[in-house]
C-alpha positions as CSV (number, residue, x, y, z in Angstrom):
1,M,-5.5,-1.1,40.8
2,N,-4.6,1.3,37.9
3,A,-6.4,4.6,37.4
4,A,-8.3,3.3,34.2
5,V,-9.9,0.6,36.3
6,M,-10.7,2.8,39.1
7,S,-12.3,5.4,37.1
8,S,-14.5,3.0,35.4
9,P,-18.1,2.4,36.7
10,A,-18.5,-0.5,39.2
11,G,-19.4,-3.8,37.5
12,T,-18.1,-2.6,34.1
13,A,-14.7,-3.5,32.4
14,E,-12.9,-1.2,30.3
15,R,-13.2,-1.9,26.8
16,S,-9.8,-2.5,24.8
17,E,-9.2,-0.6,21.4
18,G,-10.4,-2.5,18.5
19,V,-7.9,-4.0,16.0
20,W,-8.9,-1.9,13.0
21,H,-9.2,1.3,15.2
22,A,-5.5,0.7,16.5
23,A,-4.4,-0.1,12.8
24,W,-5.8,3.2,11.6
25,R,-4.3,5.2,14.4
26,R,-0.9,3.8,13.5
27,F,-1.5,4.1,9.8
28,K,-2.0,7.9,10.2
29,T,1.4,8.4,11.8
30,D,3.1,7.0,8.6
31,K,3.7,10.0,6.4
32,V,4.8,8.2,3.4
33,G,1.7,5.8,3.6
34,M,-0.7,8.7,3.8
35,A,0.9,10.5,0.8
36,S,0.8,7.2,-1.2
37,A,-3.0,6.8,-0.1
38,L,-3.7,10.1,-1.4
39,I,-2.1,9.4,-4.7
40,V,-3.8,6.0,-5.0
41,L,-7.2,7.7,-4.1
42,A,-6.5,10.4,-6.9
43,F,-6.0,7.6,-9.4
44,L,-9.1,5.8,-8.1
45,V,-11.1,9.0,-8.7
46,L,-9.8,9.4,-12.2
47,I,-10.7,5.9,-13.0
48,L,-14.2,6.4,-11.7
49,A,-14.6,9.5,-13.9
50,S,-13.3,7.7,-16.9
51,W,-15.7,4.8,-16.3
52,L,-18.4,7.0,-15.9
53,G,-17.7,8.9,-19.2
54,L,-16.8,12.1,-17.5
55,V,-13.3,12.2,-18.9
56,A,-11.5,10.5,-21.8
57,S,-14.8,9.3,-23.2
58,K,-13.5,10.4,-26.7
59,W,-10.1,9.0,-26.6
60,Q,-10.5,7.5,-30.1
61,D,-11.3,10.7,-31.9
62,E,-8.7,12.2,-34.0
63,V,-8.5,15.6,-32.4
64,G,-5.2,16.7,-33.3
65,V,-2.7,16.3,-36.3
66,A,-0.7,13.3,-36.5
67,N,1.9,13.2,-33.9
68,A,1.2,16.6,-32.6
69,P,3.7,17.7,-29.9
70,P,3.0,18.4,-26.3
71,T,1.8,21.9,-25.6
72,F,4.9,22.9,-23.8
73,L,6.9,22.1,-26.8
74,G,4.8,24.3,-29.2
75,P,3.6,23.5,-32.7
76,R,6.0,22.0,-35.3
77,P,7.2,24.5,-37.9
78,P,5.3,24.1,-41.3
79,E,7.3,21.8,-43.6
80,A,7.8,22.8,-47.2
81,I,7.0,19.9,-49.4
82,G,7.7,19.8,-53.2
83,A,7.9,23.8,-53.3
84,I,8.8,25.4,-56.6
85,E,9.6,29.1,-57.5
86,V,6.9,30.4,-59.7
87,P,7.7,33.4,-61.9
88,K,5.5,36.4,-61.3
89,G,4.5,39.4,-63.4
90,P,1.7,40.7,-65.6
91,N,3.0,39.1,-68.7
92,V,4.0,35.7,-67.5
93,D,2.0,32.8,-68.8
94,L,1.9,30.4,-65.8
95,S,0.5,27.7,-68.2
96,A,4.1,27.5,-69.7
97,V,5.5,26.8,-66.3
98,D,2.8,24.5,-65.2
99,P,0.1,23.4,-67.5
100,L,-2.3,22.8,-64.4
101,A,-2.1,26.5,-63.5
102,P,-5.6,27.4,-64.9
103,R,-7.2,24.9,-62.6
104,Y,-5.5,26.2,-59.3
105,K,-8.2,28.8,-58.7
106,E,-10.9,26.3,-58.9
107,W,-9.0,23.9,-56.6
108,D,-8.5,26.7,-54.0
109,E,-12.1,27.6,-53.9
110,A,-13.1,23.8,-53.5
111,A,-10.5,23.4,-50.7
112,A,-12.0,26.5,-49.0
113,K,-15.4,25.0,-49.0
114,L,-14.2,21.9,-47.7
115,K,-12.2,23.4,-44.9
116,T,-15.4,25.2,-43.7
117,T,-17.2,21.8,-43.2
118,E,-14.5,19.8,-41.5
119,T,-13.2,20.1,-38.0
120,V,-9.9,22.0,-37.5
121,K,-7.4,19.7,-35.7
122,A,-5.1,21.0,-32.9
123,Q,-1.7,21.6,-33.5
124,T,-0.6,20.8,-30.0
125,L,-2.2,18.8,-27.2
126,P,-1.5,18.7,-23.4
127,L,0.5,15.5,-23.8
128,G,0.7,15.3,-27.5
129,A,-1.1,13.1,-30.1
130,D,-0.3,9.6,-31.5
131,R,0.2,8.8,-35.2
132,L,-3.5,9.0,-35.8
133,G,-4.0,12.3,-34.0
134,R,-5.6,10.9,-30.9
135,D,-5.1,12.7,-27.6
136,V,-2.3,10.8,-25.6
137,L,-3.6,12.4,-22.2
138,S,-7.2,10.8,-22.9
139,K,-5.5,7.6,-23.9
140,A,-3.4,7.4,-20.7
141,I,-6.4,8.0,-18.5
142,K,-8.5,5.3,-20.4
143,G,-5.5,3.0,-20.3
144,T,-5.2,3.5,-16.5
145,E,-8.8,2.6,-16.0
146,I,-8.2,-0.7,-18.1
147,S,-4.8,-1.6,-16.7
148,V,-5.8,-1.0,-13.1
149,F,-9.0,-2.8,-13.6
150,V,-7.2,-5.8,-14.9
151,G,-4.6,-5.9,-12.3
152,V,-7.0,-5.5,-9.4
153,L,-9.7,-8.0,-10.6
154,A,-7.1,-10.6,-11.4
155,A,-5.5,-10.2,-8.0
156,V,-8.8,-10.5,-6.3
157,M,-9.3,-13.7,-8.2
158,A,-6.1,-15.2,-7.6
159,T,-6.2,-14.1,-3.9
160,G,-9.6,-15.8,-3.4
161,I,-8.5,-19.1,-4.9
162,G,-5.0,-19.2,-3.1
163,T,-6.5,-18.2,0.1
164,A,-9.3,-20.8,-0.1
165,L,-7.1,-23.6,-1.4
166,G,-4.3,-22.8,1.1
167,A,-6.6,-22.7,4.1
168,F,-8.3,-26.0,3.4
169,S,-5.0,-27.6,2.6
170,G,-3.2,-26.3,6.0
171,F,-6.2,-26.7,8.1
172,F,-7.4,-30.1,7.3
173,G,-4.4,-31.9,5.9
174,G,-4.8,-35.6,5.1
175,K,-6.3,-36.4,1.6
176,I,-7.6,-32.8,1.0
177,G,-4.1,-31.4,1.7
178,D,-2.7,-34.1,-0.6
179,A,-5.1,-33.1,-3.4
180,M,-4.3,-29.5,-3.0
181,E,-0.6,-30.1,-3.1
182,W,-0.9,-32.1,-6.3
183,L,-3.0,-29.3,-7.9
184,Y,-0.4,-26.9,-6.7
185,N,2.6,-28.9,-8.0
186,V,1.0,-29.2,-11.6
187,F,0.7,-25.4,-12.0
188,E,4.0,-24.9,-10.4
189,S,5.8,-27.4,-12.6
190,I,5.0,-25.3,-15.8
191,P,6.8,-22.0,-16.4
192,G,4.5,-19.2,-15.6
193,I,5.1,-17.4,-18.8
194,L,4.4,-20.5,-20.9
195,L,1.3,-21.0,-19.0
196,I,0.0,-17.5,-19.5
197,F,0.9,-17.7,-23.2
198,A,-1.1,-21.2,-23.6
199,F,-4.1,-19.7,-21.8
200,A,-4.0,-16.6,-23.9
201,A,-3.7,-18.6,-27.3
202,V,-6.7,-20.7,-26.2
203,F,-9.1,-17.9,-24.8
204,G,-8.1,-15.1,-27.4
205,R,-7.9,-11.4,-26.7
206,G,-10.1,-9.3,-24.4
207,I,-10.2,-7.7,-21.0
208,L,-12.1,-10.4,-19.1
209,T,-9.9,-13.1,-20.8
210,V,-6.8,-11.4,-19.4
211,V,-8.2,-11.2,-16.1
212,L,-9.3,-14.9,-16.2
213,I,-5.7,-15.9,-17.4
214,L,-3.8,-14.2,-14.7
215,G,-6.3,-15.2,-11.8
216,L,-6.0,-18.8,-13.0
217,T,-2.3,-18.8,-13.2
218,G,-1.2,-16.3,-10.3
219,W,-2.5,-18.1,-7.2
220,T,0.2,-20.6,-6.5
221,G,2.5,-18.4,-4.5
222,L,-0.3,-17.1,-2.2
223,Y,-1.6,-20.7,-1.8
224,R,1.8,-21.7,-0.4
225,Q,2.0,-19.0,2.1
226,V,-1.5,-19.1,3.2
227,R,-1.1,-22.9,3.7
228,A,2.1,-22.4,6.0
229,E,0.2,-19.8,8.0
230,F,-2.7,-22.1,8.7
231,L,-0.4,-25.0,9.6
232,K,1.5,-22.7,12.0
233,H,-1.7,-21.0,13.5
234,G,-3.7,-24.2,13.7
235,A,-1.4,-25.5,16.4
236,R,-1.5,-22.4,18.7
237,E,-3.3,-22.0,22.0
238,Y,-6.0,-19.6,20.9
239,V,-7.3,-21.9,18.3
240,R,-7.2,-24.9,20.6
241,S,-9.2,-22.9,23.1
242,A,-11.7,-22.0,20.4
243,E,-11.9,-25.9,19.6
244,A,-12.4,-26.5,23.4
245,I,-15.4,-24.3,23.8
246,G,-17.1,-25.9,20.8
247,A,-16.2,-23.5,17.8
248,S,-16.7,-25.2,14.4
249,R,-14.0,-25.7,12.0
250,M,-15.3,-23.1,9.7
251,S,-15.4,-20.6,12.7
252,R,-11.8,-21.4,13.6
253,M,-10.7,-21.0,10.0
254,F,-12.3,-17.8,9.1
255,K,-12.9,-16.1,12.5
256,H,-9.9,-17.0,14.4
257,I,-7.0,-17.9,12.0
258,L,-7.9,-15.7,8.9
259,P,-8.0,-12.3,10.7
260,N,-4.5,-12.9,12.3
261,I,-3.0,-13.7,8.8
262,S,-4.9,-11.0,7.0
263,H,-1.8,-8.6,6.7
264,V,0.1,-11.5,4.9
265,I,-2.7,-12.0,2.5
266,L,-3.0,-8.1,2.0
267,V,0.6,-7.7,1.3
268,R,0.6,-10.8,-1.1
269,M,-2.4,-9.4,-2.9
270,S,-0.7,-6.0,-3.5
271,L,2.3,-7.6,-5.1
272,L,-0.1,-9.6,-7.3
273,V,-1.8,-6.3,-8.4
274,V,1.6,-4.9,-9.2
275,G,2.8,-8.1,-11.0
276,F,-0.6,-8.5,-13.0
277,I,-0.4,-4.7,-14.2
278,K,3.1,-5.7,-15.5
279,A,1.9,-9.0,-17.0
280,E,-0.9,-7.2,-18.7
281,V,1.2,-4.7,-20.3
282,I,3.5,-7.5,-21.4
283,L,0.7,-9.3,-23.0
284,S,-0.8,-6.3,-24.6
285,Y,2.6,-5.3,-26.0
286,L,2.8,-8.7,-27.6
287,G,-0.7,-8.6,-29.0
288,L,-2.0,-11.1,-26.7
289,G,-3.7,-8.8,-24.2
290,V,-6.8,-6.4,-24.6
291,G,-8.4,-6.0,-28.0
292,V,-7.7,-3.5,-30.6
293,E,-10.9,-1.8,-29.7
294,D,-9.6,-0.9,-26.1
295,V,-6.5,0.9,-25.0
296,S,-4.1,0.1,-21.8
297,W,-0.6,0.9,-20.9
298,G,0.6,-2.0,-22.8
299,T,-1.0,-1.1,-26.1
300,M,0.3,2.5,-25.7
301,L,3.7,1.2,-25.5
302,A,3.2,-1.2,-28.4
303,D,1.9,1.9,-30.5
304,S,4.8,4.2,-29.6
305,Q,7.4,1.7,-30.7
306,S,7.1,2.9,-34.4
307,E,6.9,6.7,-33.2
308,L,10.0,6.6,-31.1
309,I,12.1,5.7,-34.2
310,L,10.9,9.0,-35.6
311,G,11.5,11.1,-32.5
312,Y,7.9,11.2,-31.2
313,W,8.5,10.1,-27.7
314,W,5.7,11.6,-25.8
315,Q,3.2,8.6,-25.9
316,L,6.0,6.3,-24.5
317,V,6.8,8.7,-21.7
318,S,3.2,9.4,-20.7
319,A,2.3,5.6,-20.3
320,T,5.4,4.9,-18.5
321,V,5.0,7.9,-16.0
322,F,1.3,7.0,-15.4
323,M,2.4,3.2,-14.8
324,A,5.4,4.1,-12.5
325,V,3.5,6.7,-10.4
326,F,0.5,4.3,-9.5
327,V,2.6,1.2,-9.1
328,T,5.2,2.8,-6.7
329,A,2.3,4.5,-4.8
330,F,0.3,1.3,-4.5
331,S,3.4,-0.7,-3.2
332,L,4.2,1.9,-0.6
333,L,0.6,2.0,0.5
334,A,0.5,-1.7,0.8
335,D,3.7,-1.7,2.9
336,A,2.2,1.0,5.2
337,V,-1.0,-1.0,5.7
338,R,1.0,-4.1,6.4
339,D,3.0,-2.4,9.2
340,A,-0.3,-1.1,10.6
341,L,-2.0,-4.5,10.7
342,D,0.9,-6.8,11.7
343,P,0.0,-8.5,15.1
344,K,3.6,-8.1,16.3
345,L,3.1,-4.4,16.3
346,R,-0.2,-4.2,18.1
347,G,1.3,-4.2,21.6
348,L,3.9,-1.8,20.6
349,E,3.1,2.1,20.9
């Protein structure tokens, strides 16, 4: 008899470590996973602050001059437009040079009065301004909120559809499985990008429309994987034992099999989040995503197309860096969570 059993009180059995507790203990030892979790958490805090209006609430305001450079580049030098040399001297008649010279004093006074009433626009901003003078940093933060919201919500929707259909198809089989397979083949036979464009053309633009489009078209891959897992686990001994002691079908599906394939669903869902963020960027870039009254990484990339030709690169770089950092951190976090939850690693220390 081992020491753990001997030291336990009589009549009681030592309680084994829980699955989630063991997974968390393994996850804490993954330095890359912990760093990725901190980055994702920082993005989530930023998104929450943006949603509450604490930051980036005035991203539509024209706070800077058009295409104002980032602060680290400094303000652009003033450009001389149409400058002419005017002769000076007490006996010089300016009206001979310019017939509008007598009106210049009146115009200067009117301009001075107007300047006191209007807001002075910044010559530089932390990450620059777009062609309308809007702060690129505020746009990037607000774009992060919308792009991540679309990606996560659409992934949750697609995961729910794919998991439910795959579970019923793999567990029950028969006519139910045939009906699910027919539905899967219908969606899979149509090229994904064409199906997305077709839904976008029918439903129009908007955030919830993009979520609906991606959720209804992105569940097929997860369905196939979940169906295969339910077919495999449905014939294993622990499921047969649960059936023998009277566990219902729903209990066997969602209390016995589903927890053991949760790592597969989680990883697939993380891939869907990344894929749907990219899909939203593409749709918004093509004018089929979020509306003109909103901003996302895709609309920022679309706006920066004309600016890049003129050498104004900061909006393109800002949107790209925000997207790359979040997507990379989220992917690494999903890999770390998968390794921590993998049943094959539960017995290994």
